[in-house]
C-alpha positions in Angstrom: 53.3 18.0 38.7 55.3 17.4 35.5 54.4 19.3 32.3 51.5 21.5 31.7 48.0 20.8 33.0 45.7 19.2 30.4 43.4 21.5 28.4 39.6 21.6 28.8 39.1 23.7 25.7 39.6 20.7 23.5 36.8 18.7 25.3 34.4 21.7 25.1 35.1 22.0 21.3 34.5 18.2 20.9 31.2 18.5 22.8 30.2 21.5 20.7 31.0 19.6 17.5 29.0 16.5 18.6 26.1 18.6 19.6 26.1 20.5 16.2 26.2 17.2 14.3 23.3 15.8 16.3 21.3 19.0 15.9 21.9 19.1 12.1 20.6 15.6 11.8 17.5 16.5 13.7 17.0 19.6 11.5 17.3 17.3 8.4 14.6 14.9 9.5 12.3 17.5 11.2 10.1 17.9 8.1 9.2 14.2 8.4 8.1 14.5 12.1 4.5 15.3 11.1 2.1 13.0 9.5 1.3 13.9 5.9 -1.9 12.7 4.4 -1.2 14.4 1.1 2.3 13.3 0.2 2.6 9.6 0.7 5.9 9.3 -1.2 8.1 11.0 1.3 11.3 9.0 1.9 10.9 8.8 5.7 7.8 7.8 7.7 7.1 9.7 10.9 8.2 6.8 13.2 11.4 6.5 11.3 12.2 10.2 11.7 11.4 10.0 15.4 13.7 7.0 15.8 16.5 9.0 14.1 15.8 11.9 16.5 15.9 9.6 19.5 19.3 8.2 18.4 20.6 11.7 17.9 19.5 12.5 21.4 21.4 9.4 22.7 24.5 10.6 20.9 24.1 14.1 22.3 23.8 12.8 25.9 26.8 10.5 25.4 28.9 13.4 24.3 27.6 15.5 27.2 28.5 12.8 29.8 32.0 12.4 28.3 32.5 16.2 28.4 31.4 16.3 32.1 33.6 13.4 33.1 36.7 14.7 31.3 36.2 18.2 32.6 36.0 16.9 36.1 39.1 14.8 35.8 41.1 17.6 34.2 40.1 20.0 37.0 41.4 17.5 39.4 44.7 17.5 37.4 44.9 21.3 37.8 43.5 22.4 34.4 41.8 25.7 33.8 38.6 26.4 31.9 38.8 28.0 28.4 38.4 31.4 30.1 41.3 30.6 32.4 39.4 29.9 35.7 40.3 27.0 38.0 38.2 25.6 40.8 40.0 25.6 44.1 41.1 22.1 44.9 40.9 20.6 48.4 44.0 18.5 47.7 47.1 18.5 45.7 46.5 18.4 41.9 46.7 14.9 40.4 49.8 14.3 38.2 47.9 12.6 35.3 44.3 11.9 34.2 44.8 8.3 35.2 45.8 9.4 38.7 42.7 11.7 38.7 40.4 8.9 37.7 41.8 6.6 40.4 41.6 9.4 42.9 38.0 10.1 42.0 36.9 6.5 42.1 39.0 5.4 45.0 40.2 2.4 43.0 44.0 2.1 42.7 43.7 -0.2 39.8 41.0 1.7 37.9 41.6 1.9 34.2 39.4 4.2 32.1 40.2 2.0 29.1 38.4 -0.9 30.7 36.1 0.6 33.3 33.5 3.3 33.1 32.6 5.8 35.8 29.5 8.0 35.6 27.4 9.6 38.2 23.7 8.4 38.4 22.5 11.9 39.2 23.8 15.4 39.2 23.4 15.6 43.0 25.7 12.5 43.3 28.2 14.4 41.2 28.0 17.4 43.4 28.5 15.3 46.5 31.8 14.2 45.0 32.6 17.7 43.9 32.0 19.1 47.4 34.9 16.9 48.5 37.3 17.8 45.7 36.6 21.5 45.0 35.8 24.4 47.3 32.0 24.6 47.6 31.8 22.1 44.7 32.2 24.8 42.2 31.6 24.8 39.2 29.5 21.7 39.3 27.4 22.9 42.3 26.6 26.0 40.3 24.0 24.1 38.3 20.6 25.0 39.7 18.2 22.5 41.2 15.7 23.1 38.4 18.4 22.3 35.8 19.5 19.2 37.8 15.9 18.0 37.5 15.9 18.5 33.8 19.2 16.6 33.5 17.5 13.7 35.4 14.7 13.7 32.9 17.2 13.8 30.0 19.0 10.8 31.4 15.7 8.9 31.8 14.8 9.6 28.2 18.2 8.6 26.9 18.1 5.4 29.0 14.7 4.5 27.5 16.2 4.8 24.0 19.1 2.5 25.0 17.3 -0.1 27.1 13.9 -1.8 27.3 14.1 -2.9 30.9 11.1 -2.4 33.2 13.2 0.1 35.3 14.0 2.2 32.3 10.4 2.2 31.1 9.1 3.2 34.5 11.6 6.0 34.8 10.7 7.2 31.3 7.0 7.3 32.0 7.6 9.3 35.2 9.8 11.7 33.3 7.5 12.1 30.3 4.4 13.1 32.2 5.8 16.5 33.4 6.7 17.4 29.8 3.0 16.8 28.8 1.5 18.5 31.9 0.1 15.1 33.0 -0.5 14.2 36.7 1.4 11.2 38.2 0.2 7.8 37.1 -1.7 9.3 34.1 -1.6 7.3 30.9 0.6 8.7 28.1 -1.0 9.4 24.7 -0.8 6.5 22.4 2.5 6.1 20.6 4.3 8.3 23.1 7.8 6.9 23.2 11.2 8.7 23.5 11.3 9.8 19.9 7.7 11.1 20.0 8.3 13.0 23.2 11.5 14.6 21.9 9.7 15.7 18.8 6.8 17.2 20.7 6.4 21.0 20.8 7.6 22.4 24.2 4.7 23.2 26.5 6.1 22.6 29.9 9.4 22.6 32.0 11.2 25.0 29.6 10.5 28.6 28.6 8.2 28.7 25.7 9.7 29.4 22.3 7.8 29.3 19.0 8.0 25.9 17.2 10.6 24.5 19.6 10.6 20.8 20.3 11.9 19.1 23.4 15.0 17.8 21.6 16.0 21.4 20.8 15.2 22.5 24.4 17.5 19.9 25.8 20.3 20.7 23.3 20.1 24.3 24.3 20.1 23.3 28.0 23.3 21.2 27.6 25.0 24.0 25.7 24.2 26.5 28.4 25.4 24.2 31.2 28.6 23.5 29.4 29.4 27.1 29.7 28.7 27.0 33.4 31.0 24.0 33.9 33.7 25.2 31.6 33.3 29.0 31.1 
């Protein structure tokens, strides 16, 4: 393989910067996430603040998916994590990231500039990782409970981005566990992605005072980024 392997540290820093930017925006609008019957002159209405929060979450998830994909490809090309660890490859390291992308997808003409590859679930990613890295590590190190949370996060993000019946159905199924509701129960009125993400954490995550679901997911992705790229 010619030259030095690509660096993963750069992608982890990019994810951290995107996460911090999204978190800061949520912090800025958080005072407007509660209804005020006293001050009716506030610059943002609650629904507007929730919409900003949902778009921040979509940005956060996009940066997370990009980080995961680039980390995977760079491991295939022989890169090490910021701490210097390398997963054990089951084949010869790929010469370039383009070669790695084509090796991953099995498409000789795959061009990342024109095509997009993403795994629909973390279990699907691990299935691929088991064939490329010994025991699928580090991607298989994500616990089953965290994989379920990633699935919920994806469903919430998709509901922000799309209004299809499929996305709505997946969002409803994902929202209920956050609220402690049984399957098929109706959601509270006005409960969309922004409202859910701005709701105080009561289920699925360890309880922390005043934490909302957006913050819980942001913390989750940060923690998982250190598992994937320690």
